[in-house]
Legacy VTK file of the C-alpha trace (Angstrom):
# vtk DataFile Version 3.0
C-alpha trace
ASCII
DATASET POLYDATA
POINTS 265 float
-11.329 -10.864 8.569
-14.510 -7.453 9.034
-16.485 -8.737 5.614
-19.234 -5.420 6.165
-17.072 -2.456 6.385
-17.645 1.234 5.323
-14.451 1.901 4.099
-11.505 0.764 2.742
-8.580 2.121 3.930
-5.956 0.352 1.346
-6.518 1.069 -1.881
-4.059 1.367 -4.857
-4.200 2.759 -7.849
-2.780 2.918 -12.018
-0.827 6.054 -9.662
1.303 2.566 -8.598
0.798 -0.839 -9.580
-3.520 -1.134 -9.338
-5.897 -0.671 -12.252
-7.945 1.383 -10.834
-8.144 4.805 -11.960
-9.518 7.863 -9.955
-12.870 8.682 -11.704
-13.418 4.254 -11.787
-13.111 4.908 -8.135
-17.063 5.601 -6.886
-18.280 2.803 -8.516
-15.776 0.584 -7.387
-17.186 1.720 -3.506
-20.401 1.197 -5.246
-20.349 -2.466 -5.704
-18.723 -2.440 -2.804
-20.855 -1.029 -0.367
-18.535 1.401 0.686
-18.773 4.591 1.642
-14.996 5.115 1.907
-11.882 4.944 0.185
-8.385 6.032 0.847
-5.749 5.995 -2.302
-2.645 4.370 -0.709
-0.172 3.678 -3.515
3.295 2.865 -3.446
5.879 6.339 -2.334
2.907 7.988 -4.534
1.250 10.248 -3.029
-1.962 10.358 -6.325
-1.414 13.916 -8.475
-4.999 13.830 -9.180
-5.829 13.827 -5.766
-6.163 17.980 -4.860
-6.807 17.681 -0.979
-6.604 15.073 1.946
-9.888 14.653 2.283
-12.096 14.897 -1.273
-15.644 13.603 -2.179
-16.001 12.015 -5.900
-19.972 10.716 -6.647
-20.509 11.045 -2.680
-17.985 8.054 -1.783
-15.898 10.591 0.144
-11.873 9.819 -0.475
-8.904 9.939 1.940
-5.679 11.223 0.211
-3.178 8.659 1.219
0.242 6.527 0.783
2.270 3.435 1.238
5.436 3.084 2.597
8.199 0.494 2.294
11.440 1.525 5.135
13.707 -0.893 5.954
14.082 -1.769 10.309
16.713 -4.024 9.419
15.951 -7.322 9.292
12.764 -6.677 7.267
10.899 -4.132 4.745
8.102 -3.097 6.247
4.792 -0.945 5.045
3.609 2.636 6.370
0.318 3.623 5.495
0.213 7.504 6.029
-3.933 8.014 5.454
-4.561 12.095 5.240
-1.283 13.379 3.088
-0.028 17.229 2.863
3.235 16.346 1.477
5.603 18.902 3.041
8.838 19.692 0.791
11.149 16.889 2.709
8.312 13.620 1.880
8.582 15.436 -1.725
12.532 14.838 -2.235
12.288 11.424 -0.891
9.414 10.154 -2.778
10.982 11.717 -5.806
14.238 9.478 -4.681
12.143 6.849 -4.556
10.158 7.356 -7.814
14.051 7.942 -9.925
15.778 4.488 -7.881
12.010 2.172 -8.998
12.207 2.684 -12.033
16.060 2.407 -12.814
15.436 -0.975 -10.397
11.966 -1.523 -12.757
14.446 -0.953 -16.123
17.312 -3.805 -14.682
14.336 -6.152 -13.622
13.232 -6.239 -17.323
16.398 -6.947 -18.856
17.460 -9.429 -16.160
13.665 -11.738 -17.264
14.783 -11.198 -20.691
18.267 -12.465 -20.709
17.411 -14.764 -18.402
13.903 -15.895 -20.853
14.814 -15.107 -24.642
12.295 -12.472 -24.946
11.405 -9.101 -25.373
9.338 -8.037 -22.760
6.156 -5.453 -23.935
6.882 -2.573 -21.275
8.981 0.011 -20.796
10.274 1.586 -17.090
7.977 4.217 -15.540
7.003 6.194 -12.887
5.493 3.671 -10.225
6.624 1.036 -11.779
6.630 -2.690 -9.416
7.345 -5.546 -9.638
2.963 -6.595 -10.593
3.365 -5.050 -13.879
6.285 -6.368 -14.968
4.943 -9.505 -13.682
1.872 -9.162 -15.744
3.943 -8.164 -19.136
6.107 -11.551 -18.302
1.943 -13.698 -18.492
1.401 -11.471 -21.412
4.564 -11.907 -23.517
6.207 -15.802 -25.085
7.200 -16.542 -21.609
5.592 -19.857 -20.329
4.458 -18.157 -16.932
1.662 -17.114 -15.243
1.576 -13.997 -12.357
1.453 -15.962 -10.139
4.520 -18.053 -11.323
6.402 -15.208 -12.565
6.715 -14.274 -9.108
7.398 -17.630 -7.566
10.182 -18.474 -10.003
12.040 -15.572 -11.415
10.901 -11.849 -9.423
10.481 -12.663 -5.656
12.623 -11.908 -2.933
14.358 -15.267 -3.833
13.819 -14.975 -7.752
16.506 -14.879 -9.772
15.851 -12.008 -11.625
15.290 -10.184 -8.426
16.257 -6.362 -8.073
16.129 -5.028 -4.149
15.281 -0.972 -4.104
16.659 1.321 -1.702
13.916 2.537 0.471
13.638 4.479 3.305
15.021 3.672 7.070
12.474 3.363 9.285
13.555 6.585 11.555
13.542 8.565 8.467
9.963 7.346 6.865
8.144 7.614 10.151
9.435 10.830 10.725
8.099 12.364 7.255
4.859 10.314 7.622
4.992 12.326 10.867
5.051 15.548 9.591
2.738 14.925 6.902
-0.212 12.762 8.312
-2.852 12.860 10.828
-2.427 8.805 10.938
0.030 6.750 10.329
-0.509 3.107 10.452
1.025 -0.276 10.070
0.678 -1.577 6.920
-0.686 -5.953 8.008
1.558 -7.012 10.611
0.969 -10.539 10.389
2.986 -9.996 6.363
6.195 -9.994 7.621
8.797 -12.614 8.067
9.018 -11.457 12.414
5.204 -9.938 13.016
6.219 -9.313 16.817
9.181 -7.234 15.469
7.729 -5.428 13.104
4.494 -4.687 15.789
7.309 -3.064 18.045
6.912 -0.493 15.370
3.280 0.065 15.831
4.235 1.662 19.578
5.877 4.411 17.997
2.414 5.350 14.748
-1.108 6.094 15.879
-2.791 2.756 14.500
-2.126 -1.120 12.770
-4.186 -1.836 9.519
-5.924 -4.415 11.767
-8.449 -5.313 9.180
-6.887 -7.695 6.148
-7.510 -10.491 3.951
-5.640 -12.607 6.374
-5.184 -16.139 6.375
-8.268 -17.697 8.147
-5.187 -19.032 10.533
-3.790 -15.973 10.542
-4.098 -14.527 14.356
-5.034 -11.366 14.544
-7.147 -11.384 17.829
-4.360 -11.235 19.311
-4.138 -7.296 18.237
-6.605 -6.699 20.685
-4.356 -6.283 23.537
-1.765 -4.170 21.219
-4.859 -1.882 20.234
-6.106 -0.885 23.931
-2.059 -0.925 25.842
-0.707 1.670 23.141
-4.130 3.447 22.682
-4.027 2.957 18.346
-6.518 2.713 16.200
-7.499 -0.187 13.623
-7.523 0.987 10.521
-8.148 -2.258 7.436
-8.451 -2.725 4.061
-8.468 -5.014 1.076
-4.919 -4.214 -0.012
-6.640 -4.011 -3.747
-4.636 -3.815 -6.579
-7.912 -4.516 -8.997
-10.937 -4.119 -9.038
-12.888 -5.004 -6.660
-12.440 -2.779 -3.629
-13.928 -3.945 -0.049
-12.970 -7.061 -0.175
-12.320 -5.867 3.680
-11.956 -2.469 5.238
-13.094 -0.755 9.060
-16.495 -1.080 10.746
-18.279 1.648 11.131
-17.212 2.291 14.932
-13.284 2.095 13.597
-14.180 4.398 10.894
-15.673 7.344 13.033
-12.280 7.027 15.807
-10.466 6.793 12.617
-12.122 10.090 11.697
-11.651 12.590 13.938
-8.184 11.666 14.462
-8.186 12.634 10.725
-9.534 16.830 11.602
-9.208 19.415 10.401
-8.540 17.263 7.033
-12.536 15.406 7.168
-15.304 17.325 8.777
LINES 1 266
265 0 1 2 3 4 5 6 7 8 9 10 11 12 13 14 15 16 17 18 19 20 21 22 23 24 25 26 27 28 29 30 31 32 33 34 35 36 37 38 39 40 41 42 43 44 45 46 47 48 49 50 51 52 53 54 55 56 57 58 59 60 61 62 63 64 65 66 67 68 69 70 71 72 73 74 75 76 77 78 79 80 81 82 83 84 85 86 87 88 89 90 91 92 93 94 95 96 97 98 99 100 101 102 103 104 105 106 107 108 109 110 111 112 113 114 115 116 117 118 119 120 121 122 123 124 125 126 127 128 129 130 131 132 133 134 135 136 137 138 139 140 141 142 143 144 145 146 147 148 149 150 151 152 153 154 155 156 157 158 159 160 161 162 163 164 165 166 167 168 169 170 171 172 173 174 175 176 177 178 179 180 181 182 183 184 185 186 187 188 189 190 191 192 193 194 195 196 197 198 199 200 201 202 203 204 205 206 207 208 209 210 211 212 213 214 215 216 217 218 219 220 221 222 223 224 225 226 227 228 229 230 231 232 233 234 235 236 237 238 239 240 241 242 243 244 245 246 247 248 249 250 251 252 253 254 255 256 257 258 259 260 261 262 263 264
């Protein structure tokens, strides 16, 4: 994990399930001493970012997206950077957001029925399980956010409802047409990391730097990056107010930045 990054390329905002607004990003970046942030909200392109790359109060902001895809035996997350949305991508994102709202409503109803409480939350565009977990923690139910995930709305929980995500090949196609860089997010978080890494050969990069536990063998990514000529991206996957916990150093960022051309001058 790179603890002295120049760029955090995996940040969530209030457009999905983060807490930072776009207006708060420059100050968050300054606190973390990083010069660049990539906004990678789930299944959506932040509506307040008007171009693939902008600058706010001296901080570079890259317009990105995190898209969940169905690889058959597991679901993966793809990070697209410098996105210029096509009509096809926009249509798929609209479908995904409608599904998110429907799914959110079903999970809320399941939790309320299971616990006998009323959650202070209405389904909205961008809703995700973190919103619901926080609402559970704010309710009269005896759960904090972590326990809500572990015992109620996690993948094996009694109130879990799956999403209708984009097929892998279609996701790669859509992001490949819209983004100069597409990277495999956090490969060691999946049930089958080896199968996930096989997908990376179809992309431009791998999320090399990520806040993994210390025992995760990230050094094994070096050979893959070299053999497949992949960019090494990285980020903190920030959902709270703190960014820059990890990210890419100057050498990897400059290579990444060149790939984003002409989005970055």
